[in-house]
C-alpha positions in Angstrom: -21.2 -3.6 -21.5 -20.0 0.0 -22.1 -16.9 0.5 -24.2 -13.4 0.3 -22.3 -11.5 3.2 -22.1 -8.7 3.8 -24.1 -5.1 5.0 -23.1 -2.9 6.2 -26.1 1.1 6.5 -25.8 2.7 9.3 -27.8 6.2 7.8 -28.2 4.9 4.5 -30.1 1.2 5.2 -30.7 -0.1 2.0 -28.8 -3.1 2.1 -27.5 -4.0 0.3 -24.1 -7.8 -0.7 -23.4 -8.5 -0.4 -19.7 -11.5 -0.5 -17.1 -11.1 1.5 -14.1 -13.1 1.8 -10.8 -12.9 5.0 -8.7 -12.7 4.7 -4.6 -14.1 6.4 -2.3 -12.0 9.6 -1.8 -11.0 10.0 2.4 -9.2 13.2 2.3 -5.9 11.7 1.8 -3.3 12.3 -0.9 -4.1 14.1 -4.1 -4.9 13.5 -7.7 -6.9 11.0 -9.4 -8.1 8.2 -7.5 -6.1 9.4 -4.4 -7.4 7.5 -1.2 -6.0 6.3 2.1 -6.8 2.7 1.0 -4.6 1.0 -2.2 -5.8 0.9 -5.2 -5.8 -2.9 -6.8 -4.3 -3.2 -10.1 -4.9 -6.7 -12.0 -2.3 -8.0 -14.2 -3.2 -10.5 -16.4 -1.4 -13.6 -17.6 0.4 -14.7 -21.2 -1.9 -14.1 -23.6 -4.8 -13.7 -21.3 -6.9 -10.3 -21.1 -8.9 -8.2 -18.4 -11.9 -9.9 -19.3 -11.2 -13.1 -17.2 -12.8 -14.6 -14.0 -10.1 -13.2 -11.7 -10.2 -9.6 -12.9 -14.3 -9.4 -12.8 -14.2 -11.0 -9.1 -11.7 -8.5 -7.8 -13.2 -5.9 -9.4 -16.9 -6.4 -8.0 -15.2 -6.9 -4.5 -13.4 -3.3 -5.0 -16.9 -1.6 -6.1 -18.3 -3.0 -2.7 -15.6 -1.6 -0.7 -15.4 1.6 -2.5 -12.0 0.8 -3.2 -10.3 1.6 -6.5 -9.5 -0.8 -9.3 -7.8 -0.9 -12.2 -7.5 -3.7 -15.2 -6.4 -3.4 -18.7 -5.1 -5.2 -21.5 -1.2 -5.4 -22.6 -0.1 -4.1 -26.2 -0.9 -7.5 -28.4 -3.5 -8.5 -26.1 -7.4 -8.2 -25.8 -8.5 -4.8 -27.3 -5.4 -2.9 -27.0 -3.2 -2.5 -30.2 -0.3 -4.6 -31.6 0.5 -8.3 -32.5 1.0 -10.8 -29.7 4.0 -12.2 -31.3 5.5 -8.6 -31.5 5.4 -8.7 -27.6 8.1 -9.2 -24.6 8.3 -9.0 -21.0 9.7 -5.8 -21.1 7.4 -4.2 -23.0 4.4 -5.7 -21.4 6.1 -4.5 -17.9 6.3 -1.1 -19.6 2.8 -1.4 -20.4 1.8 -2.1 -16.9 4.1 0.9 -15.6 2.4 3.6 -18.3 -1.0 2.7 -17.1 -0.4 2.6 -13.3 1.1 6.0 -13.8 -1.7 7.3 -16.2 -4.6 6.0 -14.6 -3.9 6.0 -10.7 -2.8 7.5 -7.6 -1.3 6.5 -4.5 -0.4 3.3 -2.9 -1.2 0.1 -5.0 -1.7 -3.6 -4.4 -0.7 -5.5 -7.4 -2.4 -8.5 -8.1 -0.5 -10.8 -11.0 -1.9 -13.9 -12.6 0.8 -16.2 -14.0 3.1 -13.9 -16.3 1.0 -11.2 -14.3 3.3 -12.1 -11.5 6.5 -11.3 -13.2 5.1 -7.9 -14.3 4.0 -7.0 -10.7 7.6 -7.7 -9.6 8.9 -5.8 -12.5 6.4 -2.9 -11.8 7.0 -2.6 -8.2 10.8 -2.3 -8.9 10.2 0.4 -11.3 7.5 1.9 -8.6 9.2 1.4 -5.6 7.4 4.1 -3.5 3.8 3.4 -4.8 3.6 -0.7 -4.8 2.5 -1.5 -1.2 1.6 -5.1 -1.8 1.7 -8.1 -4.1 -0.6 -11.2 -4.7 0.3 -13.7 -6.9 -1.8 -16.5 -8.5 0.1 -19.1 -9.7 3.2 -16.6 -10.4 5.3 -17.3 -13.2 8.3 -15.1 -12.9 11.2 -15.9 -15.2 9.0 -18.7 -16.7 10.7 -17.9 -20.3 14.0 -19.3 -18.8 12.7 -21.4 -16.1 9.7 -22.9 -17.4 9.9 -22.6 -21.4 13.7 -23.1 -22.0 14.6 -25.2 -19.3 12.0 -27.8 -20.3 12.4 -26.8 -24.4 11.9 -29.8 -26.6 14.3 -30.2 -29.8 11.8 -28.8 -32.1 11.3 -25.7 -30.0 14.9 -25.0 -29.9 15.4 -25.7 -33.6 12.3 -23.4 -34.7 13.8 -20.4 -32.4 16.8 -20.8 -33.9 15.9 -21.4 -37.5 12.6 -19.5 -38.0 12.8 -17.0 -34.5 8.9 -18.4 -33.6 8.0 -21.7 -32.6 4.2 -22.6 -32.3 3.1 -24.4 -29.5 -0.2 -26.3 -29.1 -2.4 -24.5 -26.0 -4.8 -26.1 -24.0 -6.5 -22.6 -23.6 -7.3 -21.7 -27.5 -7.9 -23.7 -30.5 -5.0 -21.5 -32.1 -1.2 -22.3 -30.9 0.7 -20.1 -28.8 3.9 -18.6 -30.8 7.0 -18.5 -28.9 9.7 -16.0 -30.3 13.1 -16.0 -29.8 12.7 -12.2 -29.3 10.7 -12.9 -26.0 13.2 -15.2 -24.9 16.1 -13.0 -25.3 13.9 -10.1 -23.8 13.2 -12.4 -20.9 16.8 -13.4 -19.8 17.2 -9.5 -19.5 14.4 -9.3 -17.0 15.1 -12.2 -14.6 13.9 -11.4 -10.8 14.4 -14.8 -9.4 18.2 -15.2 -9.5 19.0 -12.7 -6.7 17.2 -11.3 -3.6 14.5 -9.3 -5.2 14.0 -6.0 -3.1 10.5 -5.7 -1.8 9.6 -5.4 2.1 5.8 -5.4 1.7 3.2 -8.0 2.0 3.2 -10.9 -0.6 0.5 -13.6 -0.8 1.0 -16.6 -3.2 -2.0 -18.7 -4.3 -0.7 -22.0 -6.1 -2.5 -25.0 -7.4 -1.0 -27.9 -6.5 -2.5 -29.4 -9.7 -1.4 -27.1 -12.1 0.1 -28.7 -15.4 1.7 -25.2 -16.5 3.5 -23.5 -13.3 4.9 -26.4 -11.1 3.9 -25.7 -7.3 7.5 -25.7 -6.4 8.1 -22.7 -8.5 5.9 -20.8 -6.2 8.5 -21.7 -3.6 11.4 -20.5 -5.8 9.2 -17.2 -5.9 8.6 -16.7 -2.5 12.1 -17.4 -1.3 13.1 -14.7 -3.6 11.8 -11.9 -1.9 14.1 -9.9 0.4 11.1 -9.1 3.0 9.8 -11.5 5.7 6.1 -11.2 5.2 5.4 -13.8 2.6 2.9 -16.5 2.5 1.9 -19.3 0.1 -1.2 -20.9 0.0 -1.3 -24.5 -1.5 -4.3 -25.8 -3.3 -4.1 -29.4 -3.5 -6.8 -29.6 -6.4 -6.1 -26.4 -7.7 -5.1 -25.9 -11.6 -3.3 -23.1 -13.4 -6.4 -20.9 -13.9 -7.9 -21.3 -10.2 -10.8 -19.6 -11.0 -13.8 -21.6 -9.5 -16.0 -19.8 -7.0 -13.7 -21.2 -3.9 -10.6 -19.9 -5.7 -12.1 -16.4 -6.6 -13.2 -16.2 -3.1 -9.9 -17.3 -1.7 -8.5 -14.7 -4.1 -10.8 -11.8 -2.8 -10.0 -12.5 0.9 -6.3 -12.7 0.2 -6.1 -9.4 -1.7 -8.1 -7.8 0.9 -5.7 -9.3 3.7 -2.9 -7.2 1.9 -4.9 -4.0 1.1 -5.5 -4.1 5.1 -1.7 -4.4 5.6 -0.8 -1.9 3.3 -3.2 0.5 4.5 -1.5 0.0 8.0 1.9 0.6 6.7 0.9 3.9 5.1 -0.4 5.0 8.2 
């Protein structure tokens, strides 16, 4: 595989690794990637990266459709610079907005997995005139407060208070996941489910009912937060958190295609 592109940020010297697929130009708009069809951007989850099955499935579909596509690693993730423990929700949202503004043009459909669902909402807030549709896969906005701290063990609370970091065993890695006090405090400044979220475009949510990390009822809370009416949830009874089996990927591509068609109609 070719080396990924590297995007450098002048302010802090951070580098963000990315892979971009150019869409067919259809004579509308100007600039890099301009097209009448929305560009799809994939936002990975907490401690995940751009090489997962969902990102690759969407990339293959976008190529077959001649549609623009972008995937990238947040700082502290994958091939981007920085240490994971130094990261926060705000920093990763800034990474997303920086990558999107630097590497795409025109309307966007953002697809967020787990924490990526939170990042999509923050990016939609930052880029209200560009984000035309959202897709969430086990979306986990506000997870630092509603899923971590709401269920925090005495050990987690003690470690955060005493050491500023707690190491939580992970089902997805041999290495424990660091939960930092900085992450929790920053997350409290960026909660999006406490008041109606001002996004009126189409929103589609796919949620596994056997997800051990994000309870399916959290998806109902996410859906209810959107101010717009075009919000649908698809519950997968046997679905886990990753939702990366072949049927899951086919479902993701199908629903992303639906949101892209709706977004293109609205743009028209």
